[in-house]
N, C-alpha and C positions, 0 to 999 in steps of 0.2 A: 049497230055498233056494239061491240062486246067490250065490256069493261075488264081490264086486266089490272088487278091490284098490284101485280109484280112488274108492271111496265117500267116503272122507274128503275128497278133493280136490273132489268135486262138491258136497258139503255146504258147504265153504268158499266156493265160487263162488256158490251160492244166497244165502248170507248177504251177500256183497259186492254182488250185484245188487240185493238188497232194500234195502240202505242207499243205493244210488245212484238208486233210484226217486224220482220227484217226491213232495212231501209229500202231495198228494191221493191218491196210490196206496198210500201206507203205511197200515197199519192204525191206527197211533197218530198223531193230529193233533199238530202242533207247538204248544208252549205259546204263549199270547198275551202280547205284551209289555205291561207295565203303563204306561199313559200318565201322564207326570208332570204334575201339576196346577200348572204354573208360569205359566199365563196365556198362553203363546205360542200353543198350539194353539187356545185359545178365540178369539184374535183372528183366526185364519185360517179359522174355520168360517163358512159362509154363514148359519147360524142365529143368530149372535151379533149383539149390538146395537152393535158397534164400527163406526167409520166405514169405509166401503168405497170412497170416492171416490179417484180418481187424484191423486197428489200434484202440486200445481200447480208450474209452472216458476218458478224464482226470478226476480224482477224487480229484483234488487239492481243498483244503478248506482254505479260508482265506489267510494269508501271510506265510504259512508254506513253508519250502523248498521242492523242487520237489522230490516226492517220499517219503516224510516224513509222517509217520503214528504214532498214539498213540497206545500203547499197550492196548489191550482189546476193542479197538474201530475201528478195521480195518475190522470187519465182517459186511458187508452191505447186505448180502443175506437174512437175517432174515426178514420175513414179519409178521407184527402184524395183528392178526385176531381180529377185533373189535367186532365180534359176540360173542367171548368167554369172553369179558370184557365190557359188555354194561354199559352205564352211568345209575346210579340209578335215577329213576324217582318217586319212591314211597316216601311217607312222612317219614321223619326221626323219629326214635323212641328214646325216652329218657330212658336210662337205669340207674336207680338210685341204689345206694348201698343198699343192704338189711339191715333192722334194726338189731342192735346188742343189745340183751337183757342182755349182760354181764355187770355187775355193777362193776366198779373199784373204788378203793379208790381215793378220790379227791387229786389232785396234790398240792404240797406246793412249795413255792418259793425256798427253799433250794434244793429240788430235781430237779427242772428245771434248777437251776444254774449248777448242775453237768453235764447237757447235753452239756454244752459249752466245746469244745475241741480247744485248741490253738496249732498251728503248722505251718509248711511251706505250701506255696500255692501248692495245689494238681494239677498235670498236667497229671495224668494217670487215665483212665477210665476203663481199662480192669478188674479191681478187683471190680467194682461196680455191684455185682451179688446178693445182698441181696434181691432185689425185682424183679429180672428178671432172666431168664435162661442164663447160661454162654454161651452155644452154640449159642443161638439166638443173644446174644450181639456180639460175635465174627463174626458171619455171617453179621450182620448189619455193623460193622466197616469195614470189608473187602469190602462190597458193596459200602461204602462211599469213601474208599481209592482210588478206580479206577478213581474218578473224580478229584483227586488232580492235575493231569497234563492237564486236559481239560481247554481250555481258557474260561474266564468268559462269553464272548459273546455266545459261543456255548452252554455253560451250561444253560444260560438263555433261549435260543431258545429251547433246549431240554425239559426244565421244562415247558415252555409254551405249547409245543406240547403234553406233557404227561397229562396235566390237561384238562379234558373234559369240564370244566366250564370256561376255560381261555377266550373264546370268549365273555363271559358276560362283562368282563372288569369292567369299573367303573359304567356301567349302568346309572341309573339316580342319582347316588350319587357322592359325592366329590372324593372318592377314594375307593379302594377295602376293606379297613378296615370298612368303613360304610356299605358296602354290607354284610360283615360278621355279623355286628351288626343286620342288618335286618333279616338275617337268624336265629340268636339266638332269636330275638324277636318273630319270627313266631313259632319256635320249642317249646319255653318255654311259650307259651300262652300269648304273648304280654307283656312280663315282662318289656319292655322299654316304650312302647306307652300307656299301661294301667296297671301299676303295682298294684298288690293286696297283701293283707296279705297272709301268708302261707296257711291258710285254705280257701282262696278265698271268704271270707265272706264280706269284705269291701275293698274299694280302699285304697292303701297305701298312696296316696297323698290326703290331705284334700282339699276341694274346695277353701278354703281361703288361701292357702299357695302355694308357687312355688315348682316346681319339681327340687330338687337338685341332680346334677349328677357330680361326680368327676372322672376325667381321670388322672391316675397317670402315670408318664413318658410318657406323650402324645406328639404327634406331632401337627402340625397345625390342628385346628378344631374349633368347636363351642359347648362348654359344659359350665357347671356352674362353675366348678373349674378346673384349669389345673396346673399340677406340672411337670416341664420338665427342661432339661438342657438349659442354655443360650448359645448364640453363633449361630452357623450354624444350630443347632437343635431347635432353639427357634420358638415361634409361629409367624405365618405370617397372622395376622388378616386382613390385607388389601387385601389379596387374597381370603378370605372366604366371599362369597356373598350370600350364601344360608340362612343366618340368621343374625340378628343384633349382632354386637360385644359387645353391652352393656350388654348382658346376659352372657358374658364370662369373667371370672375373673382369669387371670393367676397369679400363685403364685410360688415363687422360693424357698426361705429359709429365715433364720434369717437375718435381715438387717445388723447385726454386722459382719456377716461372708463374704465370698467371693462372695455371691450372684450368685452361680453357679448352683443351682438346683440339687445338688448331693443327691440322695436318700440314699446313703450309710452312710451318716452322721446322727446320731441319733438326733442331734440338729435340723436338717431340718424336720425330721418326727414329733418331738414334736411341732415345730413351726407351721406346717401345721395343726396339730390337734387343737391347740389353736385357729388358725385363722378360721377353719371351725366351731368350737363351738361358737365362737363369732358371726359369720355371720348367724348361724342357731339357735340361742338362745339355745345352748347346746343340740340340738336334733340330729345333725349329718345329713349326706346326705342320700338320698334314695338308690342310686346305685353307686357302684364304679367299674371302669374298669381300668385294668392295662395291658399294652402291650409294656413294655419297652424292649429294646434290644440294643446291641452294636455290632460292627464289630468283627467277629471271623475269618477273612480271614487268611487262612493258618492253622487254628486250628479247622476246622469244626468237626472233630471226637470227640473233647472234649468240644464242645460248651455247653453241659448240665452241666458239673461240673464248667465251667467258669461262667455260668449264674445263678447258684443256689443261690448265695448271692443276686443277683438282685431279683429273685423270692421271696426269703424270706423277703426282705425289702418291696416289693410291698404288700405281704400278711399282713405284720405287719402294714403298713400304712393304708391299707383298713379296717382292723379290728378296728383301732383307730379312724376312722372318720365315720363309718357306724352307723346309728341309730338302735335301737332295732326293730326287726320284719322284 
């Protein structure tokens, strides 16, 4: 028997090595952990009957309630094919009304007075089928009705996406209305920048006279004469820097009235006519533009019949201040 003074140290090393061995090499297997039956592990097992589909992406929009959808707007599977609806790039064609050779008897004042009908304010448009097809009118109204419950913000965003020219924005002009004027000027042979007589034989504006332009029911801008409502819709000349404000002459109405710029009042129309005649030596203005409107929120389907009085007054005012030719 050989005495080993380091025997005790070797024995300790063997025990330490044995404890450091992996569990599969140890003689005694580690105890199994008891699974808690709390339902969580059951949901994650492939053999369970719990749903295993991927959670769908939330389609929540704005501040709507969770799961709330608008009728007729919950179908988001439709994909728009822009190839079937390309943006027009060709030049616009002016389609004029064909000449009418039918000669009618001249109108008299008594006959025109019979056209005036007095009654209650009309708030129904379904029977306005004298100049349009009834089925087309109903289809249009149904198409507009679906937007009644759509929030204003989403309505504006959808309208911006549907307009292929929306990215143009204001371009180099003050606002989009001026951009429309530039388009009209181009299509109709520079009727604003180089106006000519109907037969295009001579310029409409003489070299020694200014170019008179009237904007009826206008907003902020820079024209020769302006006729608009006072208050929040009034002109803001201090914000218009594209031209001098001295060439702009705002006019509202008869000084003896409320000075509100209401074009519905015949006194205001007559006063504007007299003012234009005085400033133009009874010649009138060269061009008149009218783009008045008012809010029809909640009554979008009948905005045409609500606005017909405004359109009529604008036409009447334009004819009263335009010069011949």
